[in-house]
Backbone bond lengths (Angstrom), bond angles and torsions (degrees), N, CA, C in turn:
res aa  C-N    CA-C-N  psi(-1)  N-CA   C-N-CA  omega(-1)  CA-C   N-CA-C  phi
1 M - - - 1.471 - - 1.535 107.88 -
2 D 1.295 116.76 132.70 1.463 119.47 -176.88 1.530 111.13 -79.08
3 K 1.311 114.74 164.71 1.466 121.69 -174.77 1.524 112.72 -62.44
4 A 1.320 117.56 -39.72 1.463 120.85 -178.14 1.523 111.05 -63.82
5 K 1.333 116.39 -42.41 1.464 120.27 -179.84 1.528 110.22 -65.91
6 K 1.343 117.39 -41.06 1.465 121.13 178.00 1.527 110.64 -62.82
7 A 1.320 116.75 -41.12 1.467 120.72 -179.92 1.519 110.47 -65.22
8 A 1.345 116.93 -41.10 1.468 120.31 179.00 1.522 110.74 -64.81
9 Q 1.337 116.87 -40.95 1.465 120.02 178.57 1.524 111.05 -65.57
10 A 1.321 117.58 -39.98 1.465 121.10 179.07 1.522 110.20 -64.91
11 A 1.330 117.57 -40.99 1.461 120.87 178.79 1.519 110.72 -65.37
12 S 1.331 116.78 -42.52 1.462 121.13 178.99 1.526 110.70 -62.79
13 K 1.316 116.94 -42.39 1.466 121.43 179.21 1.524 110.53 -64.16
14 A 1.326 117.02 -41.49 1.466 121.16 179.81 1.523 110.94 -63.23
15 V 1.325 116.57 -41.87 1.465 120.43 179.85 1.520 110.34 -67.25
16 N 1.333 116.67 -43.35 1.467 120.47 -178.33 1.527 112.42 -67.49
17 N 1.318 117.09 -27.83 1.475 120.43 179.73 1.521 112.49 -80.86
18 H 1.304 117.83 -8.64 1.461 121.90 -179.17 1.528 108.62 -125.72
19 P 1.332 117.18 97.35 1.468 120.68 -175.94 1.530 113.52 -56.20
20 A 1.320 117.70 -36.16 1.467 119.59 -179.30 1.529 110.40 -66.05
21 T 1.320 116.74 -39.54 1.460 120.74 178.53 1.520 110.30 -67.60
22 A 1.340 116.01 -42.97 1.456 120.30 178.91 1.528 110.67 -61.07
23 A 1.329 116.72 -41.59 1.464 120.51 179.35 1.526 110.37 -64.82
24 A 1.322 117.79 -39.81 1.463 121.51 -179.97 1.529 110.60 -66.13
25 V 1.329 116.57 -43.05 1.461 120.53 179.63 1.526 110.02 -64.65
26 N 1.324 116.91 -46.16 1.471 120.36 178.88 1.525 110.98 -62.92
27 G 1.326 117.34 -38.28 1.462 120.87 177.36 1.514 111.77 -63.18
28 A 1.329 116.86 -41.65 1.464 120.87 178.74 1.528 110.60 -65.02
29 I 1.327 116.87 -40.84 1.464 120.62 178.85 1.520 110.32 -64.38
30 N 1.324 117.32 -44.75 1.466 120.86 179.37 1.524 111.81 -64.28
31 T 1.333 117.36 -38.06 1.463 121.06 177.59 1.525 110.50 -64.55
32 A 1.321 117.13 -41.33 1.465 120.95 178.51 1.530 110.77 -64.55
33 K 1.323 117.02 -41.98 1.471 120.43 178.52 1.530 110.65 -63.29
34 S 1.318 115.79 -43.99 1.469 120.36 -179.94 1.535 110.43 -63.53
35 G 1.320 116.64 -43.00 1.461 120.89 178.59 1.513 111.47 -61.72
36 A 1.322 117.18 -41.84 1.468 120.91 178.90 1.525 110.76 -63.79
37 R 1.345 116.96 -41.52 1.469 119.87 177.76 1.527 110.76 -63.55
38 N 1.329 116.78 -42.90 1.475 120.33 179.15 1.521 111.93 -63.61
39 M 1.330 116.67 -40.13 1.469 119.80 178.25 1.519 110.89 -65.03
40 A 1.321 117.17 -39.70 1.464 120.44 179.01 1.532 110.42 -64.57
41 K 1.322 117.20 -40.97 1.471 120.98 177.87 1.526 110.41 -63.78
42 Y 1.332 116.98 -43.79 1.463 120.71 179.80 1.523 110.61 -62.99
43 A 1.330 116.00 -44.03 1.468 120.16 -179.63 1.525 111.25 -63.03
44 A 1.334 116.72 -36.53 1.463 119.93 178.61 1.534 110.75 -68.32
45 A 1.338 116.41 -36.78 1.466 120.64 -178.99 1.525 112.31 -78.77
46 H 1.318 117.59 -28.69 1.471 122.51 -176.28 1.529 109.90 -133.55
47 P 1.321 118.04 68.54 1.471 119.92 -173.61 1.522 114.58 -64.20
48 Y 1.342 117.95 -34.13 1.464 119.14 -178.48 1.523 111.36 -70.98
49 V 1.327 116.44 -40.05 1.469 120.00 177.46 1.523 109.16 -64.44
50 A 1.329 115.94 -47.44 1.471 119.48 -179.80 1.528 110.64 -60.42
51 G 1.322 116.67 -42.31 1.464 120.14 178.86 1.516 112.60 -62.66
52 A 1.338 116.24 -42.24 1.466 120.55 179.41 1.527 110.89 -65.46
53 V 1.319 116.26 -38.85 1.474 119.88 179.08 1.527 110.13 -66.68
54 V 1.325 117.06 -45.87 1.468 120.37 179.83 1.531 110.42 -63.89
55 A 1.332 116.58 -46.93 1.466 119.65 -179.66 1.526 111.31 -64.03
56 G 1.326 116.95 -45.84 1.463 120.61 179.79 1.513 112.74 -61.99
57 T 1.324 115.96 -42.03 1.464 120.08 179.35 1.525 110.50 -66.68
58 T 1.322 116.71 -40.66 1.470 120.35 178.69 1.526 110.37 -63.18
59 I 1.314 116.51 -45.02 1.468 120.27 179.28 1.527 110.53 -64.59
60 A 1.327 116.83 -40.54 1.465 119.81 179.73 1.528 111.44 -63.72
61 C 1.323 116.36 -37.61 1.468 120.09 -177.36 1.532 113.40 -83.68
62 A 1.321 116.72 -29.07 1.473 120.77 -177.78 1.526 110.35 -137.77
63 P 1.335 117.76 68.75 1.461 120.16 -175.94 1.526 114.12 -62.15
64 V 1.309 117.86 -22.79 1.465 120.74 -179.03 1.525 111.07 -63.07
65 L 1.339 117.60 -21.38 1.464 120.49 176.27 1.527 111.21 -63.53
66 V 1.326 116.58 -24.51 1.461 121.91 178.62 1.531 110.56 -100.20
67 T 1.326 116.41 -45.41 1.464 119.56 -172.60 1.522 113.44 -68.32
68 A 1.319 118.35 -42.13 1.468 119.98 -176.87 1.527 111.96 -61.13
69 P 1.350 118.83 -50.17 1.468 117.67 177.99 1.531 112.77 -64.10
70 F 1.334 117.19 -39.57 1.470 120.14 179.52 1.518 111.10 -60.65
71 L 1.316 116.83 -47.37 1.468 120.44 -178.90 1.526 110.75 -63.91
72 A 1.328 116.79 -42.14 1.465 120.30 -178.96 1.523 111.47 -65.07
73 V 1.326 116.92 -46.09 1.468 120.70 -178.50 1.526 110.91 -67.28
74 S 1.329 116.37 -34.87 1.463 120.50 -179.26 1.518 112.82 -73.47
75 G 1.340 116.47 -20.83 1.457 119.39 177.68 1.509 114.96 108.21
76 F 1.323 117.79 10.35 1.465 120.93 177.29 1.524 107.32 -95.82
77 G 1.327 116.51 106.04 1.458 120.24 -176.18 1.509 112.80 -126.66
78 A 1.316 114.40 178.68 1.468 121.13 -178.44 1.526 111.92 -62.68
79 G 1.331 116.27 -30.63 1.463 120.21 -178.51 1.512 113.93 -91.96
80 G 1.317 117.06 9.51 1.459 120.43 -178.26 1.514 110.85 109.50
81 V 1.311 115.61 -164.40 1.456 121.06 -179.29 1.528 108.76 -74.16
82 G 1.329 116.16 127.46 1.459 120.68 -179.46 1.516 111.91 -74.07
83 A 1.316 115.84 146.98 1.472 121.38 179.10 1.524 110.47 -69.52
84 N 1.326 115.54 145.42 1.470 122.71 177.00 1.536 112.72 57.67
85 T 1.314 117.28 39.61 1.464 121.75 177.85 1.524 109.20 -121.37
86 A 1.314 115.08 171.20 1.465 119.76 177.15 1.528 109.96 -60.60
87 A 1.328 116.57 -38.46 1.465 119.60 179.21 1.529 110.88 -62.96
88 A 1.321 117.20 -38.79 1.470 120.91 178.65 1.525 110.86 -65.40
89 A 1.330 116.62 -40.03 1.469 120.15 179.16 1.525 110.78 -64.67
90 V 1.323 116.28 -43.36 1.472 119.61 179.05 1.522 109.87 -66.45
91 H 1.332 116.63 -41.93 1.459 120.63 179.64 1.526 110.70 -60.51
92 G 1.333 116.33 -41.61 1.464 120.45 177.86 1.526 112.02 -64.39
93 A 1.327 116.32 -34.52 1.464 120.06 -178.43 1.526 112.18 -75.40
94 I 1.337 117.39 -36.36 1.476 118.78 -176.17 1.525 112.39 -90.84
95 G 1.308 117.92 -17.55 1.471 120.15 179.82 1.519 111.37 75.75
96 N 1.333 115.38 -128.32 1.464 119.73 -179.91 1.527 109.94 -65.45
97 V 1.318 115.63 134.41 1.463 121.80 -177.83 1.523 108.92 -94.02
98 A 1.328 115.59 124.89 1.466 120.70 178.10 1.525 109.78 -76.69
99 G 1.321 115.89 137.34 1.462 120.50 176.21 1.521 110.54 -61.33
100 G 1.314 116.28 137.54 1.459 120.58 179.74 1.520 114.39 85.03
101 S 1.332 116.88 -3.81 1.464 119.78 178.91 1.530 109.93 -74.56
102 L 1.319 115.86 169.33 1.464 120.54 178.51 1.529 109.94 -59.37
103 F 1.323 116.62 -43.78 1.465 120.15 -179.77 1.531 110.16 -61.04
104 A 1.319 117.27 -45.06 1.470 120.96 -179.96 1.528 111.14 -63.44
105 T 1.325 116.38 -38.74 1.463 120.75 179.36 1.526 110.43 -65.96
106 L 1.343 117.11 -42.96 1.463 120.47 178.55 1.528 111.29 -65.04
107 Q 1.336 116.78 -39.40 1.461 119.40 177.93 1.531 110.29 -65.40
108 S 1.313 116.89 -40.66 1.462 120.48 177.24 1.526 110.60 -62.15
109 A 1.328 116.59 -41.21 1.463 120.73 178.62 1.526 110.71 -64.71
110 G 1.332 117.22 -41.35 1.460 121.12 178.76 1.516 112.33 -62.72
111 A 1.322 116.74 -30.66 1.466 121.85 178.55 1.527 111.60 -91.99
112 A 1.356 116.47 13.09 1.470 122.92 179.60 1.524 111.94 60.34
113 G 1.335 115.58 34.57 1.459 120.38 177.72 1.513 111.53 -93.76
114 A 1.330 115.35 -158.08 1.466 121.61 -177.27 1.520 111.97 -63.02
115 G 1.323 117.64 -26.55 1.463 120.87 179.28 1.516 112.74 -64.25
116 A 1.334 117.57 -22.80 1.462 120.90 179.91 1.523 111.02 -60.71
117 A 1.328 117.05 -40.19 1.463 120.30 179.12 1.527 110.93 -64.85
118 V 1.324 116.69 -39.15 1.466 121.24 -179.97 1.524 110.31 -67.21
119 V 1.323 116.45 -49.04 1.467 120.73 -178.23 1.525 110.43 -65.69
120 N 1.330 117.59 -46.10 1.469 120.12 178.73 1.521 111.33 -62.77
121 G 1.313 117.85 -37.07 1.464 120.89 177.83 1.518 111.87 -64.55
122 A 1.319 116.48 -42.27 1.465 120.24 179.30 1.525 111.12 -65.99
123 V 1.322 116.82 -43.02 1.463 120.53 179.76 1.533 110.19 -67.06
124 S 1.319 116.75 -39.24 1.467 120.64 177.25 1.526 110.94 -61.03
125 A 1.302 116.87 -43.87 1.474 120.59 177.67 1.523 110.89 -62.69
126 G 1.325 116.66 -38.22 1.459 120.27 176.98 1.512 112.18 -64.15
127 G 1.317 117.18 -40.25 1.467 120.99 177.06 1.515 111.76 -63.60
128 A 1.330 116.19 -43.09 1.461 120.08 178.01 1.525 110.65 -63.79
129 A 1.320 116.30 -39.63 1.467 120.15 178.07 1.522 110.47 -64.43
130 M 1.325 117.40 -39.84 1.461 120.79 179.31 1.527 110.72 -61.80
131 A 1.318 117.19 -45.64 1.464 120.35 178.89 1.523 110.45 -65.07
132 G 1.319 116.52 -41.78 1.467 120.26 -179.92 1.513 112.99 -64.75
133 V 1.319 116.58 -41.14 1.466 120.31 178.96 1.526 110.10 -66.03
134 A 1.327 117.21 -38.59 1.467 120.02 179.20 1.523 110.65 -62.66
135 V 1.317 116.39 -46.39 1.467 120.09 -179.93 1.525 110.04 -68.44
136 G 1.318 117.13 -46.10 1.460 120.74 -179.18 1.515 112.70 -64.03
137 G 1.329 116.27 -40.66 1.464 120.04 178.60 1.518 111.59 -63.92
138 R 1.315 116.15 -42.45 1.476 120.00 178.74 1.522 110.05 -64.87
139 F 1.331 117.19 -39.72 1.465 121.52 178.55 1.534 110.27 -62.85
140 C 1.328 116.76 -44.96 1.474 120.13 178.73 1.522 111.34 -62.86
141 M 1.330 116.86 -40.24 1.466 120.12 178.06 1.524 110.88 -62.21
142 S 1.329 116.76 -39.33 1.475 118.60 179.38 1.533 110.58 -67.77
143 L 1.337 117.74 -34.67 1.473 119.97 177.24 1.525 110.75 -67.04
144 L 1.325 116.91 -42.89 1.458 120.74 178.59 1.535 111.01 -64.02
145 K 1.312 115.84 -37.62 1.457 119.68 178.99 1.528 110.69 -65.81
146 R 1.329 116.50 -41.87 1.474 120.15 177.72 1.508 111.91 -64.64
147 A 1.326 115.95 -36.39 1.472 120.11 -179.54 1.529 110.83 -79.89
148 K 1.328 116.66 -6.65 1.469 123.36 179.83 1.531 111.97 59.00
149 L 1.314 115.42 43.66 1.475 121.23 178.18 1.505 110.71 -95.92
């Protein structure tokens, strides 16, 4: 018998030998199931709010899912500004790029430099704001509905 199976059996035996612990564990499981059912009902009733919260939270937690494709498509890559891209057109229009400018920061991010932290941080904040606005907006709508305004 492997160690993981023995550990699981020992934990199960410990819980079963202590009714208070078993009741607490079962209560936590039931609360989680109830919460999941309530979230599913809410998402079905308010799909746009739920979608905005999920998308915003995902972007806030993993901004690279947005920044990497955006930088690549725009023309900011590891080898510099790509030819015939939006970044190349902007670069041609502005000429010399000032250090610390938005263009320089995006190019640094595309090359996985220090700009990546700045760009990912900004996108992460935007994702958090999107989720917050979705929740806050829905909350305000429910208050207005209760007040019958």
